[in-house]
C-alpha positions, 0 to 999 in steps of 0.5 A, spaced: 500 500 500 502 506 498 501 512 502 498 519 500 501 525 501 497 530 506 495 535 501 491 529 497 488 527 504 486 534 505 482 534 498 479 527 500 471 527 503 470 523 509 468 517 506 474 516 502 478 518 509 474 512 513 476 507 507 483 509 507 484 509 515 481 502 515 485 500 509 491 502 513 489 499 519 489 492 516 495 493 513 498 495 519 495 489 522 499 484 517 505 488 518 505 487 525 505 479 524 510 479 519 515 483 523 513 479 530 513 472 526 520 474 523 518 474 516 519 481 515 525 485 517 522 492 516 520 494 523 520 501 521 514 500 516 510 499 523 512 506 525 510 509 518 503 506 518 502 509 525 504 516 523 500 515 516 493 513 520 495 519 525 495 524 520 488 521 517 485 521 524 487 528 525 484 531 518 478 527 520 478 531 527 479 538 524 473 537 519 469 535 525 471 541 529 469 545 523 462 542 522 
């Protein structure tokens, strides 16, 4: 899964942001199991996906506060 830039996330509507967040959480779940199982050596992907999920949540919260 390729992460989007923050500018692209800001342009998305809330429905697409929710879909992106769900997909990110699923990917994060898979990566955690791969790293713990020893199948993947790139533990830094966990950090990157957590950061990406936090960016999405922040944008959602900002929109909810504006409404």
